[in-house]
Backbone bond lengths (Angstrom), bond angles and torsions (degrees), N, CA, C in turn:
res aa  C-N    CA-C-N  psi(-1)  N-CA   C-N-CA  omega(-1)  CA-C   N-CA-C  phi
1 M - - - 1.455 - - 1.528 110.52 -
2 L 1.315 116.70 -41.74 1.464 119.85 -179.12 1.516 111.50 -66.49
3 E 1.340 117.77 -27.96 1.462 119.43 176.27 1.522 110.40 -63.81
4 V 1.325 117.27 -42.87 1.459 120.41 178.46 1.522 110.45 -65.10
5 M 1.331 117.27 -40.17 1.461 120.26 178.59 1.523 111.12 -63.43
6 N 1.332 116.34 -39.81 1.457 118.83 177.54 1.520 111.75 -66.81
7 V 1.331 116.25 -36.65 1.463 119.52 177.65 1.520 110.59 -64.50
8 C 1.343 115.83 -45.35 1.460 119.49 179.82 1.525 111.24 -64.67
9 S 1.316 116.45 -37.75 1.463 118.42 -179.71 1.512 111.91 -72.42
10 S 1.335 117.55 -18.75 1.455 118.96 -179.89 1.520 111.62 -73.63
11 Y 1.331 118.09 -19.74 1.457 119.40 -179.84 1.512 112.28 -64.14
12 P 1.349 118.05 -58.77 1.448 117.10 -177.87 1.513 114.16 -83.65
13 G 1.323 118.31 -8.03 1.450 119.32 -171.44 1.521 114.63 -79.48
14 A 1.310 119.10 -36.23 1.461 121.16 -175.51 1.519 109.75 -93.32
15 E 1.302 116.43 108.94 1.444 120.40 -174.53 1.525 112.59 -79.21
16 Q 1.343 118.33 -18.72 1.440 120.28 -176.59 1.515 112.74 -81.35
17 D 1.314 117.94 -12.98 1.455 120.88 179.22 1.525 108.84 -80.68
18 V 1.334 116.35 122.71 1.469 119.52 -174.84 1.514 111.88 -70.53
19 D 1.332 117.11 -17.20 1.455 119.75 -178.03 1.528 112.93 -84.36
20 K 1.318 118.64 -3.77 1.458 120.23 -177.71 1.510 110.44 -72.14
21 H 1.319 115.30 154.78 1.459 121.31 -175.06 1.524 110.22 -80.01
22 K 1.323 116.66 130.08 1.464 119.33 -173.75 1.523 111.97 -68.94
23 E 1.352 118.25 -35.00 1.460 119.98 179.75 1.521 111.26 -67.87
24 A 1.326 117.08 -32.96 1.469 120.49 175.83 1.523 110.87 -70.45
25 R 1.335 117.16 -37.82 1.461 120.05 177.79 1.521 111.21 -66.64
26 R 1.320 116.76 -38.12 1.462 119.97 -179.33 1.520 111.33 -62.27
27 R 1.318 116.89 -32.37 1.468 121.17 -177.09 1.524 112.62 -97.72
28 H 1.331 116.87 1.01 1.473 121.45 179.58 1.532 110.97 54.27
29 L 1.327 115.83 49.07 1.457 120.31 -177.77 1.527 109.99 -77.14
30 T 1.308 116.21 116.27 1.454 122.28 177.66 1.520 108.55 -145.50
31 I 1.315 116.22 122.62 1.462 120.68 178.80 1.518 109.28 -75.96
32 H 1.313 116.02 128.75 1.471 120.98 -177.75 1.520 109.83 -81.56
33 T 1.322 116.25 124.02 1.463 122.19 174.80 1.527 108.34 -129.08
34 P 1.326 118.39 113.38 1.470 120.93 -179.66 1.527 111.08 -71.01
35 I 1.304 115.20 172.30 1.470 120.51 177.38 1.526 108.92 -70.55
36 I 1.326 116.10 127.13 1.470 121.24 -178.20 1.519 108.75 -130.95
37 I 1.324 115.73 130.39 1.457 121.86 178.93 1.528 108.33 -113.77
38 P 1.338 118.09 116.33 1.464 119.26 177.84 1.523 111.43 -74.20
39 V 1.338 115.77 127.49 1.466 121.16 177.43 1.524 109.91 -90.35
40 W 1.331 116.66 -53.23 1.452 122.01 166.29 1.513 107.89 -149.83
41 S 1.315 118.83 -166.64 1.466 121.51 -164.33 1.521 113.78 -57.54
42 Q 1.336 117.70 -35.61 1.462 120.05 -175.72 1.525 113.18 -118.59
43 V 1.323 118.33 16.50 1.459 121.65 -179.56 1.524 108.48 -130.75
44 R 1.334 115.75 131.24 1.456 121.63 178.56 1.527 109.58 -132.22
45 M 1.318 116.31 144.02 1.456 122.23 171.05 1.526 107.48 -99.20
46 V 1.339 116.66 120.90 1.450 122.36 -173.16 1.518 109.01 -111.12
47 E 1.327 115.41 139.52 1.464 121.44 176.67 1.526 110.46 -58.91
48 D 1.308 116.45 132.28 1.459 121.87 -178.39 1.525 109.66 -113.49
49 D 1.332 115.10 154.41 1.457 121.24 179.93 1.522 107.70 -147.20
50 V 1.335 116.56 137.96 1.463 120.67 -178.64 1.522 111.52 -65.86
51 M 1.331 118.09 -19.08 1.456 120.97 -178.58 1.514 112.73 -82.59
52 Y 1.328 118.13 -5.79 1.461 120.55 -179.87 1.525 110.21 -82.76
53 S 1.312 115.01 137.85 1.463 122.67 174.83 1.526 108.51 -137.05
54 T 1.311 115.43 162.66 1.458 120.91 175.90 1.522 109.31 -111.62
55 F 1.310 115.69 161.69 1.453 119.99 176.64 1.526 111.22 -64.18
56 L 1.329 116.97 -27.77 1.456 120.02 176.95 1.525 110.67 -65.79
57 E 1.343 117.37 -40.22 1.461 120.38 177.88 1.524 111.07 -64.23
58 V 1.332 116.65 -38.82 1.466 120.07 177.33 1.523 110.47 -61.34
59 Y 1.307 116.57 -43.62 1.468 120.58 179.89 1.527 110.99 -66.25
60 E 1.322 117.38 -41.96 1.470 119.83 -179.62 1.525 111.16 -65.42
61 I 1.329 118.46 -36.15 1.466 120.91 176.42 1.522 110.31 -64.49
62 N 1.322 117.14 -40.01 1.460 120.51 177.35 1.519 111.20 -64.72
63 C 1.328 117.40 -39.82 1.468 120.36 177.60 1.518 111.05 -64.63
64 A 1.333 117.61 -40.40 1.459 120.30 178.81 1.522 111.31 -66.16
65 R 1.323 117.83 -35.53 1.462 120.86 179.66 1.526 111.11 -66.54
66 H 1.328 117.46 -34.97 1.464 121.43 -179.14 1.522 112.71 -99.77
67 N 1.346 117.39 10.31 1.469 121.87 177.30 1.532 110.71 55.27
68 R 1.318 114.76 53.10 1.463 121.02 -177.59 1.519 109.10 -130.33
69 E 1.324 116.25 141.83 1.456 120.86 177.60 1.529 109.87 -70.11
70 A 1.331 115.86 140.76 1.465 119.89 -178.41 1.521 112.33 -68.44
71 D 1.338 117.37 -24.01 1.463 120.93 -178.50 1.525 112.65 -90.61
72 T 1.329 117.56 7.76 1.472 119.81 -178.45 1.525 113.12 -58.97
73 P 1.338 120.99 -44.33 1.475 119.32 178.79 1.521 113.03 -60.25
74 I 1.331 117.28 -40.05 1.466 119.72 179.59 1.529 110.36 -66.49
75 T 1.340 116.65 -40.66 1.464 120.23 179.85 1.526 111.17 -64.28
76 N 1.332 116.88 -44.65 1.463 120.46 179.18 1.520 111.35 -64.37
77 F 1.303 116.27 -39.49 1.469 119.63 -179.24 1.529 110.59 -64.32
78 K 1.333 116.54 -43.24 1.464 119.22 179.86 1.526 111.61 -68.10
79 E 1.327 117.05 -37.19 1.467 119.06 179.25 1.519 111.52 -64.18
80 Q 1.319 117.21 -38.39 1.462 119.57 -179.54 1.519 112.61 -75.76
81 L 1.322 117.18 -18.35 1.468 119.91 179.53 1.526 112.96 -104.20
82 N 1.317 117.55 9.67 1.463 119.66 178.93 1.526 111.81 -62.07
83 Q 1.337 115.89 -40.80 1.461 118.91 179.99 1.522 111.58 -66.43
84 A 1.333 116.29 -33.94 1.465 118.84 178.00 1.524 110.83 -70.04
85 I 1.334 116.65 -36.72 1.461 119.82 178.93 1.517 111.30 -66.55
86 S 1.332 116.86 -36.24 1.466 120.43 -179.66 1.518 112.76 -76.28
87 G 1.335 118.61 -3.84 1.460 121.51 176.48 1.509 114.90 88.70
88 Q 1.341 119.22 17.19 1.458 121.27 -179.50 1.526 112.39 -82.25
89 Y 1.330 117.62 -10.44 1.462 121.30 179.23 1.521 109.44 -119.14
90 P 1.324 117.83 144.32 1.467 120.10 174.64 1.525 110.23 -70.35
91 P 1.326 117.68 159.73 1.484 119.99 -176.11 1.525 113.62 -59.12
92 E 1.346 117.85 -34.12 1.461 118.76 -177.10 1.525 112.83 -70.09
93 E 1.346 117.52 -22.61 1.463 119.77 178.90 1.534 113.15 -89.87
94 I 1.326 116.44 -11.39 1.462 119.19 -179.73 1.528 110.60 -66.88
95 V 1.334 116.41 -36.19 1.466 119.52 179.34 1.522 110.45 -62.70
96 N 1.327 117.18 -44.41 1.465 120.04 178.00 1.524 111.67 -64.79
97 L 1.336 116.44 -35.90 1.458 119.84 178.40 1.541 110.93 -67.09
98 R 1.313 116.62 -39.36 1.467 120.06 177.12 1.529 110.96 -64.72
99 L 1.312 115.92 -41.66 1.467 119.86 179.13 1.521 110.78 -65.29
100 Q 1.326 117.51 -39.66 1.461 120.70 178.15 1.533 110.96 -64.15
101 A 1.328 116.81 -41.90 1.467 120.17 178.03 1.523 110.65 -64.54
102 Y 1.311 116.64 -40.38 1.471 119.84 179.21 1.529 110.88 -64.36
103 N 1.313 117.40 -43.07 1.469 119.95 -179.45 1.528 111.68 -64.32
104 E 1.318 117.51 -38.10 1.463 120.11 178.42 1.536 111.38 -67.07
105 I 1.331 116.73 -37.83 1.468 119.91 179.48 1.525 110.35 -67.29
106 T 1.334 117.15 -44.52 1.471 119.66 -179.73 1.527 112.28 -68.20
107 K 1.316 117.29 -24.50 1.464 120.15 -179.07 1.525 112.19 -86.17
108 N 1.341 117.23 -38.02 1.453 120.19 -171.25 1.533 114.37 -110.10
109 V 1.318 118.87 -19.85 1.468 120.40 -173.37 1.525 111.09 -114.97
110 V 1.318 117.82 -59.13 1.465 122.39 -176.13 1.529 107.97 -117.83
111 N 1.321 116.71 105.74 1.463 119.45 178.95 1.525 110.22 -86.28
112 D 1.324 116.16 -177.04 1.460 120.55 -173.16 1.523 113.77 -96.60
113 N 1.327 118.80 12.74 1.464 120.33 179.23 1.528 112.60 -119.16
114 V 1.323 117.34 21.79 1.469 120.79 179.65 1.523 110.02 -63.96
115 F 1.321 116.59 -49.83 1.464 119.88 -178.73 1.529 111.46 -69.23
116 S 1.319 117.45 -37.25 1.467 120.57 179.98 1.529 110.72 -62.90
117 Q 1.336 117.05 -44.76 1.461 119.90 179.16 1.528 111.30 -62.31
118 Y 1.312 116.52 -39.67 1.462 119.97 -179.90 1.524 110.97 -62.68
119 M 1.324 117.85 -45.14 1.459 120.91 -178.03 1.528 111.05 -72.31
120 Y 1.335 118.02 -35.19 1.470 119.56 177.36 1.530 111.19 -62.64
121 K 1.343 116.83 -34.68 1.460 120.52 179.62 1.527 112.41 -82.83
122 T 1.334 117.43 -19.89 1.464 121.13 -176.96 1.522 112.08 -87.29
123 L 1.327 117.13 -44.77 1.460 120.72 -175.24 1.523 110.54 -81.70
124 P 1.323 117.92 140.04 1.474 120.53 -170.36 1.517 115.39 -76.64
125 S 1.341 118.84 -26.81 1.463 119.42 -174.34 1.517 110.13 -149.10
126 G 1.326 114.76 172.59 1.457 119.78 178.52 1.513 113.28 -67.15
127 N 1.328 116.97 -33.11 1.465 119.88 177.20 1.526 110.93 -64.09
128 H 1.327 116.38 -43.31 1.462 119.33 177.15 1.531 110.96 -63.65
129 L 1.324 116.76 -38.82 1.459 120.05 -179.86 1.520 110.71 -64.78
130 W 1.340 117.51 -43.41 1.466 120.64 179.97 1.518 110.73 -63.00
131 T 1.342 117.57 -44.20 1.455 120.88 179.91 1.521 111.18 -64.78
132 F 1.333 116.32 -41.54 1.465 119.98 179.47 1.528 110.39 -63.98
133 K 1.327 117.64 -43.62 1.463 120.41 -179.73 1.516 111.21 -59.41
134 K 1.314 116.94 -44.27 1.465 120.28 -177.88 1.519 111.22 -64.46
135 Q 1.324 116.56 -48.55 1.464 119.64 -179.11 1.524 111.54 -68.25
136 F 1.312 116.94 -39.46 1.463 120.88 -179.55 1.531 110.63 -66.93
137 A 1.326 117.39 -37.59 1.456 120.29 178.28 1.522 111.32 -64.90
138 I 1.326 117.34 -41.73 1.464 120.40 179.11 1.520 110.52 -66.61
139 Q 1.331 117.17 -42.56 1.455 120.35 178.44 1.528 111.60 -64.62
140 L 1.315 116.64 -40.00 1.460 119.77 177.84 1.515 111.01 -66.20
141 A 1.334 117.29 -38.12 1.458 120.61 177.96 1.525 111.22 -62.03
142 L 1.333 117.30 -43.81 1.459 120.63 178.22 1.525 111.23 -66.31
143 S 1.324 116.77 -37.33 1.462 120.15 177.11 1.527 110.74 -65.32
144 C 1.331 116.75 -42.80 1.464 120.52 177.30 1.525 110.90 -64.64
145 F 1.322 116.11 -37.43 1.466 119.99 178.53 1.522 111.16 -63.50
146 M 1.330 117.22 -43.80 1.463 120.34 177.99 1.533 111.05 -65.59
147 S 1.330 116.81 -39.01 1.473 120.06 178.12 1.515 110.88 -63.31
148 Y 1.327 116.74 -42.72 1.463 120.19 179.27 1.522 111.52 -69.36
149 M 1.329 116.27 -40.81 1.454 120.55 -176.29 1.524 111.50 -62.58
150 L 1.335 117.07 -45.77 1.456 121.95 -176.54 1.519 112.88 -101.32
151 Q 1.350 117.30 6.32 1.474 122.53 178.00 1.532 110.83 53.70
152 I 1.318 115.11 54.77 1.469 121.58 -179.15 1.521 108.79 -96.48
153 G 1.312 116.77 125.21 1.459 121.70 -179.92 1.518 111.34 -114.93
154 G 1.332 114.37 -163.26 1.463 119.88 179.17 1.506 113.89 67.64
155 R 1.330 117.43 33.54 1.473 121.02 -177.18 1.523 110.11 -86.36
156 S 1.320 116.16 71.04 1.458 121.12 177.93 1.527 109.70 -75.69
157 P 1.340 118.56 159.93 1.474 120.86 -175.01 1.523 114.61 -58.01
158 N 1.312 118.23 -29.77 1.470 119.55 -177.87 1.517 112.94 -77.74
159 K 1.332 118.44 -6.78 1.461 121.72 -178.63 1.527 112.70 -101.12
160 I 1.319 118.12 -1.14 1.464 121.73 -179.23 1.524 108.26 -112.67
161 L 1.314 115.76 114.88 1.462 121.80 179.17 1.523 109.44 -107.80
162 F 1.327 116.69 139.16 1.453 121.41 177.52 1.527 108.87 -135.02
163 A 1.323 115.62 146.70 1.460 122.17 179.31 1.523 109.14 -88.36
164 K 1.321 116.29 124.13 1.467 120.52 -177.00 1.521 112.84 -71.13
165 N 1.320 117.83 -17.77 1.466 119.65 -178.90 1.517 113.14 -98.77
166 T 1.334 118.45 -25.67 1.461 120.80 -177.48 1.520 114.26 -117.53
167 G 1.335 118.00 -19.91 1.461 120.28 -177.92 1.515 113.99 81.65
168 K 1.332 118.22 7.66 1.457 120.53 178.74 1.518 110.61 -75.20
169 I 1.327 116.27 149.25 1.461 122.62 -174.91 1.525 109.40 -120.29
170 F 1.319 114.94 138.97 1.461 121.75 172.74 1.523 108.09 -136.69
171 Q 1.324 117.11 136.47 1.457 121.51 -177.13 1.521 109.98 -117.54
172 T 1.303 115.97 138.11 1.460 122.11 177.30 1.526 109.46 -95.26
173 D 1.342 114.84 158.85 1.483 121.51 -177.31 1.519 110.50 51.46
174 F 1.309 115.24 44.15 1.470 120.74 -174.48 1.524 108.51 -98.27
175 H 1.318 116.24 85.69 1.457 121.44 -179.56 1.526 108.60 -154.85
176 P 1.329 118.71 151.85 1.463 120.87 -179.19 1.519 111.91 -76.03
177 A 1.327 115.47 161.88 1.463 122.83 174.63 1.526 108.53 -107.94
178 Y 1.329 115.76 156.88 1.465 121.18 -174.36 1.527 109.75 -127.35
179 D 1.334 115.15 146.93 1.457 120.64 176.15 1.536 109.11 -83.77
180 P 1.328 118.47 177.31 1.477 119.60 -178.45 1.520 114.45 -60.18
181 N 1.345 117.63 -18.55 1.464 120.25 179.70 1.524 113.09 -92.41
182 G 1.332 117.47 2.39 1.451 120.02 179.45 1.509 114.64 85.22
183 M 1.338 117.86 12.22 1.459 121.90 177.68 1.527 110.09 -96.96
184 I 1.322 116.62 151.13 1.466 120.17 179.35 1.515 109.61 -59.62
185 E 1.331 115.91 132.03 1.461 121.99 -178.07 1.521 109.16 -118.43
186 F 1.330 115.65 134.46 1.466 120.70 -178.42 1.517 107.92 -139.72
187 N 1.341 116.94 118.21 1.462 121.51 -173.33 1.517 113.19 -116.38
188 E 1.334 118.35 20.22 1.456 121.10 -178.98 1.521 110.56 -106.41
189 P 1.343 117.22 148.16 1.473 119.71 -177.22 1.526 114.07 -76.52
190 V 1.330 118.57 -13.13 1.464 121.13 -178.76 1.530 108.73 -117.44
191 P 1.337 118.23 143.71 1.465 120.40 -176.81 1.522 114.11 -77.51
192 F 1.322 118.64 -21.95 1.459 122.28 178.14 1.520 108.21 -160.10
193 R 1.337 116.41 174.80 1.463 121.09 -174.49 1.521 110.32 -97.69
194 L 1.334 116.02 114.57 1.462 123.07 173.56 1.528 106.35 -142.18
195 T 1.327 116.65 88.61 1.454 122.36 -169.91 1.527 111.52 -84.29
196 R 1.320 115.44 175.78 1.463 121.10 178.99 1.524 111.35 -62.56
197 N 1.324 117.24 -39.17 1.467 120.41 -179.86 1.527 111.24 -65.17
198 M 1.320 117.58 -38.10 1.458 120.17 176.45 1.518 110.97 -66.27
199 Q 1.310 116.95 -43.16 1.464 120.31 179.47 1.526 111.13 -63.80
200 A 1.317 116.76 -39.72 1.465 119.61 178.67 1.524 111.08 -67.31
201 F 1.319 117.27 -35.30 1.468 120.22 -179.77 1.526 111.35 -70.55
202 F 1.324 117.21 -42.27 1.466 120.43 -178.58 1.522 112.82 -81.85
203 S 1.317 117.46 -24.16 1.456 124.47 -173.14 1.531 109.64 70.30
204 H 1.320 114.94 172.44 1.466 119.83 -178.69 1.528 111.28 -62.04
205 F 1.325 116.95 -35.23 1.458 120.01 -177.97 1.526 111.35 -68.84
206 G 1.319 117.58 -36.71 1.454 119.63 179.07 1.518 112.79 -70.03
207 V 1.337 116.56 -39.64 1.462 120.10 -179.39 1.522 110.79 -69.21
208 E 1.341 116.16 -51.35 1.460 120.36 -177.24 1.526 112.12 -75.35
209 G 1.325 117.47 -20.85 1.455 119.95 -178.38 1.509 112.90 -97.84
210 L 1.338 116.97 -75.00 1.452 120.99 -173.90 1.525 112.96 -66.35
211 I 1.325 116.74 -49.98 1.465 119.75 -172.50 1.521 111.22 -68.49
212 V 1.320 117.33 -48.64 1.466 120.22 -177.97 1.528 110.84 -63.96
213 S 1.325 117.16 -45.31 1.466 119.57 -178.05 1.526 111.21 -66.38
214 A 1.335 117.77 -37.32 1.467 120.29 179.03 1.526 111.25 -67.43
215 M 1.330 117.59 -40.44 1.460 120.08 177.16 1.520 111.25 -63.71
216 C 1.328 116.99 -43.09 1.466 120.31 179.64 1.519 111.32 -65.58
217 A 1.339 117.17 -40.92 1.458 120.24 179.26 1.521 110.95 -65.33
218 A 1.336 117.46 -39.87 1.459 120.64 178.35 1.526 111.33 -64.38
219 A 1.331 116.53 -44.16 1.467 119.87 178.94 1.520 111.40 -64.81
220 Q 1.322 116.18 -40.54 1.459 120.16 -179.52 1.517 112.14 -66.70
221 S 1.344 117.16 -36.49 1.455 119.80 179.73 1.519 111.92 -70.43
222 V 1.338 117.44 -33.11 1.457 120.62 -177.59 1.526 111.41 -72.47
223 V 1.335 117.98 -39.48 1.465 121.49 -175.17 1.516 112.28 -100.74
224 S 1.312 118.36 16.17 1.459 119.59 175.62 1.525 109.09 -64.26
225 P 1.334 118.56 152.36 1.474 120.37 -175.88 1.517 114.21 -55.47
226 K 1.324 118.35 -31.73 1.457 121.06 -177.85 1.521 112.89 -83.35
227 Q 1.341 117.83 -8.15 1.461 120.36 -175.78 1.522 113.39 -118.66
228 T 1.342 117.90 -12.42 1.454 120.34 -172.85 1.527 111.98 -59.83
229 Q 1.332 116.85 -46.92 1.463 119.36 -179.32 1.522 111.56 -64.50
230 H 1.318 116.20 -35.54 1.469 120.21 -179.92 1.518 110.74 -61.90
231 I 1.327 117.37 -50.17 1.457 120.61 -178.72 1.519 110.88 -71.23
232 W 1.349 117.98 -28.76 1.463 121.06 -179.81 1.530 109.81 -61.82
233 Y 1.327 117.11 -47.74 1.465 120.36 -176.80 1.532 110.97 -69.11
234 H 1.305 118.08 -36.36 1.461 119.60 177.89 1.530 111.07 -68.41
235 L 1.326 117.16 -38.95 1.467 119.81 175.52 1.521 110.57 -64.84
236 A 1.320 117.20 -37.63 1.466 119.96 178.33 1.526 110.74 -62.93
237 M 1.326 117.60 -43.25 1.466 119.72 176.98 1.518 111.35 -65.00
238 F 1.333 116.32 -38.13 1.464 119.78 179.10 1.524 110.93 -63.40
239 F 1.335 117.67 -49.52 1.464 120.50 -178.46 1.528 111.30 -68.59
240 R 1.323 117.67 -30.71 1.458 118.76 176.08 1.531 110.66 -61.80
241 D 1.321 116.71 -48.97 1.460 119.91 179.14 1.525 111.39 -65.81
242 E 1.352 116.70 -39.10 1.456 120.14 179.94 1.519 111.58 -63.55
243 L 1.332 117.30 -44.99 1.463 120.09 -178.16 1.521 111.38 -70.65
244 L 1.320 117.42 -31.99 1.462 119.09 174.70 1.521 110.72 -63.86
245 S 1.331 116.51 -42.74 1.461 120.50 177.97 1.520 110.92 -70.49
246 W 1.338 116.94 -39.82 1.467 121.22 -179.32 1.518 111.98 -62.02
247 S 1.323 117.12 -35.02 1.462 120.11 -176.67 1.524 111.97 -65.42
248 W 1.345 117.50 -22.10 1.462 120.30 -179.80 1.521 113.21 -97.51
249 R 1.312 118.34 -13.02 1.473 120.58 -178.58 1.525 111.60 -121.26
250 R 1.317 116.90 38.55 1.462 120.99 178.62 1.527 109.58 -71.07
251 P 1.361 117.81 156.88 1.472 120.48 -178.11 1.517 112.50 -62.73
252 L 1.334 113.73 164.04 1.457 119.50 178.29 1.524 110.26 -63.04
253 G 1.323 116.01 142.74 1.453 120.95 -178.37 1.508 113.34 94.12
254 I 1.343 117.95 -15.26 1.460 121.83 177.61 1.516 107.33 -112.96
255 P 1.309 118.97 115.67 1.467 119.66 -176.54 1.522 111.19 -64.17
256 S 1.324 115.72 142.34 1.463 120.62 178.53 1.520 110.20 -73.50
257 V 1.318 114.93 153.37 1.459 121.36 -179.12 1.512 108.22 -112.50
258 P 1.312 119.95 106.43 1.466 121.35 -179.34 1.521 111.28 -72.41
259 V 1.312 115.40 87.52 1.458 119.86 -176.66 1.514 110.82 -64.88
260 A 1.337 116.15 -42.43 1.453 118.67 -175.07 1.524 112.00 -65.38
261 A 1.321 116.43 -24.44 1.458 119.18 -178.65 1.516 112.04 -80.21
262 G 1.303 118.30 -5.44 1.450 121.46 176.68 1.515 113.80 86.57
263 M 1.336 119.51 11.87 1.452 121.53 -178.06 1.525 112.16 -83.51
264 I 1.320 118.85 -7.25 1.440 121.93 175.57 1.526 108.74 -106.87
265 N 1.311 114.55 145.91 1.456 119.67 -179.00 1.524 110.00 -64.55
266 P 1.321 119.18 122.85 1.473 119.99 179.44 1.515 113.16 -59.83
267 L 1.334 116.57 -34.25 1.459 119.06 178.81 1.530 111.08 -67.21
268 D 1.337 115.92 -37.87 1.458 119.55 177.46 1.525 111.01 -66.00
269 F 1.336 116.31 -40.85 1.463 120.08 178.73 1.528 110.74 -65.30
270 E 1.316 116.79 -40.99 1.464 120.53 177.99 1.527 110.60 -64.53
271 Q 1.329 116.78 -36.27 1.462 120.08 179.02 1.524 111.32 -67.09
272 K 1.325 117.20 -37.05 1.465 120.18 177.18 1.528 110.42 -63.12
273 V 1.333 115.94 -44.65 1.460 119.96 179.73 1.523 110.28 -62.35
274 T 1.329 116.89 -46.70 1.465 120.87 -178.22 1.517 111.40 -63.49
275 T 1.321 117.33 -41.17 1.463 120.62 -179.50 1.519 111.12 -63.85
276 N 1.331 117.45 -42.95 1.460 120.18 178.55 1.526 111.52 -64.43
277 V 1.328 116.82 -41.93 1.466 120.10 -179.98 1.522 110.34 -64.22
278 E 1.318 117.27 -45.94 1.467 120.33 -179.34 1.533 111.14 -64.31
279 H 1.314 116.25 -34.74 1.462 119.77 178.09 1.525 110.94 -65.99
280 V 1.327 117.01 -41.80 1.462 120.69 178.52 1.526 110.57 -65.64
281 I 1.321 116.79 -44.85 1.465 120.36 179.84 1.519 111.12 -61.59
282 S 1.329 117.40 -39.28 1.472 120.18 179.39 1.523 111.52 -66.69
283 R 1.329 117.55 -35.33 1.461 120.21 177.29 1.527 110.94 -66.95
284 I 1.331 116.66 -39.22 1.460 119.08 177.87 1.518 110.67 -65.29
285 K 1.328 117.20 -43.94 1.461 120.31 -179.88 1.520 111.37 -63.85
286 G 1.329 116.99 -26.49 1.462 119.56 -179.77 1.518 113.84 -68.45
287 I 1.333 118.29 -24.45 1.465 120.46 -179.94 1.521 112.45 -110.64
288 A 1.339 117.50 -4.81 1.460 120.22 179.83 1.520 110.43 -80.58
289 P 1.323 119.51 126.79 1.473 121.13 176.76 1.522 110.71 -61.40
290 Q 1.330 115.33 143.00 1.451 120.59 179.22 1.523 110.09 -80.84
291 V 1.333 115.90 135.19 1.455 122.02 179.87 1.516 108.73 -104.45
292 L 1.330 116.52 126.27 1.456 120.65 178.18 1.518 110.45 -74.20
293 K 1.321 116.63 142.13 1.451 121.06 178.21 1.530 109.93 -69.29
294 P 1.340 117.90 151.98 1.477 120.09 -178.60 1.506 113.50 -57.71
295 E 1.357 117.25 -36.72 1.461 117.93 -179.22 1.518 111.97 -68.59
296 I 1.357 116.32 -31.45 1.455 119.04 178.02 1.525 110.11 -70.89
297 V 1.331 115.84 -42.47 1.461 119.18 178.14 1.522 110.78 -63.22
298 G 1.348 115.90 -43.85 1.454 119.08 178.94 1.521 112.07 -62.37
299 G 1.340 116.02 -39.45 1.465 119.04 177.89 1.515 112.32 -64.90
300 N 1.324 116.98 -38.88 1.468 119.77 178.26 1.524 111.20 -65.81
301 V 1.353 117.24 -38.00 1.458 119.99 178.79 1.519 110.84 -65.64
302 K 1.335 116.95 -43.24 1.461 119.59 178.21 1.522 111.49 -63.68
303 R 1.328 116.68 -38.32 1.464 119.98 179.31 1.523 110.80 -65.58
304 M 1.331 116.49 -40.28 1.461 120.09 177.75 1.525 110.82 -64.47
305 R 1.334 117.17 -37.95 1.458 119.40 178.86 1.526 111.54 -66.48
306 R 1.352 116.49 -41.60 1.465 119.29 178.49 1.517 111.18 -63.26
307 N 1.348 116.46 -42.16 1.462 119.39 179.07 1.519 111.45 -63.62
308 R 1.331 115.92 -41.79 1.459 119.06 178.98 1.520 111.26 -65.62
309 H 1.352 117.00 -37.98 1.458 120.41 179.09 1.519 110.79 -66.29
310 S 1.349 116.56 -41.54 1.468 119.63 179.69 1.520 111.46 -65.36
311 R 1.360 117.03 -39.79 1.470 119.22 178.54 1.524 110.34 -66.35
312 Y 1.358 116.77 -33.78 1.464 120.06 178.64 1.533 110.38 -65.52
313 K 1.363 117.70 -39.66 1.449 120.76 178.31 1.519 111.26 -65.62
314 E 1.337 115.84 -41.55 1.459 119.08 -179.69 1.537 110.53 -64.26
315 A 1.342 116.93 -35.99 1.455 119.74 179.09 1.526 110.82 -69.49
């Protein structure tokens, strides 16, 4: 996974390469990847920093300040859904009951300024806050882009780390899940994590401005004509290694497929890799803004000039 992140970060990072995307360079888009040392296949040593915190730590500090248990929202949610669990409500009313419980928790227990209050008390001045917001918004946009691109879920607060001094973001357990056929599987209703507290911290201008534009610039730089083949081959290598590892760690009840032993059809394995890569590329193209070719833009300008000239003659 980190290889793909490094590949994606290499697009906007090198300014001397003429093929890099100008909108990505303007925003200094670079995915943060800390130093990681692989110990063995499923164990990594990750660079640590005292300035890193998780969203879970921010929430626990807020609970301690207000003398509230951190598990209170979960307890309240379960208490309000006890009747639904016992079968006293029909299935169509359970959704409304869940929504009602969620609204009560967000109104009375966890408000939308928990993260904002934490950062206002942490950063020393308004200049530091402005710089942190800008960098944090760009990092969050790139993180959301990677989550959407590879359909990565399970982004609980304890898995998202951010640096309080630089605004850089690093996520743990950041890898896609696969169905029994080896295809990317995604079972969450949202494509990435953008919570109420994040929206309140960035405000409407930060979400619609910095985050949206950074995601679009990142997608556009990855699928540009000069970069598509580059990212295609790196994604193919990534999915090849992922599917080889996945075949040996499948869930209980599903027999493992020893790919390395040659018991799986190589053509079938290649088709799985190609299908996953094409699916990822299509998702990126779906959010990347379309760029008009220079000849089309030039033709539109000439047409506008002719129309303006003709209207001037008629006047």
